[in-house]
C-alpha positions as CSV (number, residue, x, y, z in Angstrom):
1,X,-38.4,6.2,-42.6
2,X,-41.7,6.0,-40.5
3,X,-41.9,7.6,-36.9
4,X,-40.2,4.8,-35.3
5,X,-37.0,4.9,-36.6
6,X,-36.6,8.8,-36.6
7,X,-37.2,8.7,-32.8
8,X,-34.7,5.5,-32.4
9,X,-32.2,7.1,-34.4
10,X,-32.5,10.1,-32.4
11,X,-32.1,7.2,-29.5
12,X,-28.7,6.5,-31.2
13,X,-27.6,9.5,-31.8
14,X,-27.9,11.1,-28.7
15,X,-26.5,8.4,-26.9
16,X,-23.8,7.9,-28.9
17,X,-22.8,11.8,-28.3
18,X,-22.9,10.7,-24.7
19,X,-20.9,7.3,-24.8
20,X,-18.1,10.2,-27.6
21,X,-18.4,12.8,-24.8
22,X,-17.8,10.9,-21.6
23,X,-15.5,8.3,-23.3
24,X,-13.2,12.2,-23.8
25,X,-13.3,13.2,-20.6
26,X,-12.9,10.0,-18.8
27,X,-8.7,10.6,-20.0
28,X,-9.1,14.6,-19.8
29,X,-10.8,14.6,-15.7
30,X,-8.1,14.0,-13.3
31,X,-10.4,13.8,-9.7
32,X,-10.8,9.9,-9.0
33,X,-14.2,10.8,-7.6
34,X,-15.4,12.3,-10.5
35,X,-14.1,9.9,-12.6
36,X,-16.6,7.3,-11.4
37,X,-19.4,9.1,-11.8
38,X,-18.5,10.2,-15.6
39,X,-17.7,6.0,-15.9
40,X,-21.4,5.5,-14.4
41,X,-22.8,7.6,-17.2
42,X,-20.8,6.4,-20.0
43,X,-22.1,3.2,-18.6
44,X,-25.5,4.2,-19.3
45,X,-25.2,6.1,-22.1
46,X,-23.8,2.2,-23.8
47,X,-26.3,0.7,-23.0
48,X,-29.5,3.2,-24.2
49,X,-27.3,3.6,-27.6
50,X,-26.9,-0.7,-27.4
51,X,-30.2,-1.1,-27.2
52,X,-31.4,1.9,-29.6
53,X,-28.8,0.5,-32.2
54,X,-30.6,-3.6,-32.1
55,X,-34.5,-2.2,-32.4
56,X,-33.4,-0.3,-35.5
57,X,-31.7,-3.3,-36.3
58,X,-34.5,-5.4,-35.4
59,X,-37.0,-3.4,-37.7
60,X,-35.2,-3.2,-40.5
61,X,-33.4,-0.4,-40.4
62,X,-29.3,1.0,-40.4
63,X,-28.7,3.3,-37.8
64,X,-27.8,7.1,-38.9
65,X,-25.2,7.9,-36.3
66,X,-23.5,11.0,-36.0
67,X,-21.6,12.3,-38.9
68,X,-17.7,12.3,-38.6
69,X,-17.6,16.4,-39.2
70,X,-20.0,17.1,-36.1
71,X,-17.9,14.3,-33.5
72,X,-14.4,16.3,-34.9
73,X,-16.0,19.5,-33.7
74,X,-17.8,18.1,-30.8
75,X,-14.1,16.3,-29.7
76,X,-11.5,19.5,-30.7
77,X,-14.3,22.0,-28.5
78,X,-14.3,19.6,-25.7
79,X,-9.7,19.6,-25.9
80,X,-10.2,23.6,-26.5
81,X,-13.0,24.2,-23.1
82,X,-10.5,22.2,-20.9
83,X,-6.9,22.7,-21.8
84,X,-6.5,25.2,-18.9
85,X,-9.8,24.0,-16.5
86,X,-9.6,20.4,-16.5
87,X,-11.9,21.0,-13.0
88,X,-14.9,19.1,-12.1
89,X,-16.9,22.5,-11.6
90,X,-15.9,23.1,-14.9
91,X,-16.7,19.5,-16.6
92,X,-19.9,19.6,-15.2
93,X,-21.0,23.0,-16.2
94,X,-20.4,21.8,-20.2
95,X,-22.3,19.0,-19.5
96,X,-25.1,19.8,-17.9
97,X,-25.3,22.6,-21.1
98,X,-24.7,19.2,-23.2
99,X,-28.1,17.4,-20.4
100,X,-29.6,19.9,-21.1
101,X,-29.9,20.3,-24.6
102,X,-30.2,16.4,-25.0
103,X,-33.5,17.1,-22.5
104,X,-34.9,19.5,-25.0
105,X,-35.0,17.6,-27.9
106,X,-36.3,14.4,-26.2
107,X,-39.3,16.5,-24.9
108,X,-39.8,17.3,-28.2
109,X,-39.7,14.2,-30.1
110,X,-41.3,12.5,-27.5
111,X,-44.5,14.9,-28.5
112,X,-43.3,15.0,-31.7
113,X,-43.7,10.9,-32.2
114,X,-45.9,10.6,-29.0
115,X,-47.5,7.7,-31.4
116,X,-44.6,5.4,-31.6
117,X,-44.5,2.2,-30.5
118,X,-44.5,1.4,-26.5
119,X,-40.6,-0.1,-26.2
120,X,-39.5,3.0,-28.1
121,X,-41.3,5.6,-26.2
122,X,-40.1,3.8,-23.2
123,X,-36.3,3.5,-24.0
124,X,-36.9,7.5,-25.1
125,X,-38.7,7.8,-21.7
126,X,-35.1,6.1,-20.5
127,X,-32.7,8.5,-21.9
128,X,-34.6,11.7,-20.5
129,X,-35.1,10.6,-17.1
130,X,-31.4,9.8,-17.5
131,X,-30.3,13.0,-18.8
132,X,-32.7,15.0,-16.1
133,X,-30.6,12.6,-13.5
134,X,-27.5,13.3,-14.7
135,X,-27.9,17.9,-14.3
136,X,-29.0,16.8,-10.5
137,X,-26.0,14.6,-9.9
138,X,-23.6,16.8,-11.9
139,X,-24.7,19.6,-9.8
140,X,-23.2,18.4,-6.6
141,X,-19.6,18.7,-8.8
142,X,-19.9,22.3,-9.8
């Protein structure tokens, strides 16, 4: 697999994790204002995810999604961490930690694949800016 496909797969997997996580948290969150915020995050993750998938398919690559074991681990971790605390503050803290990991990995991948096609770099930067914005917006709910 070439660098373009690897970077697109990173974007695909990162946004897939966002889609699955936010979807689960929307069902757990109880505060309507916070749910609205989560839904806007969900929609942007979905759009980035679809764009990465389309770009992979157009280039003739199969997307490599998150493995079933990782999905199950994430699902169980979210359920365990929210079983006693479903407050926007607690969920925001969890999401900020996840977004910070996404930011770190995005910056690393931008450096690693700095010679990728401009449209792929643009999508990676879009995801990076989105993650950075998520952290700032979630601070409001802490």
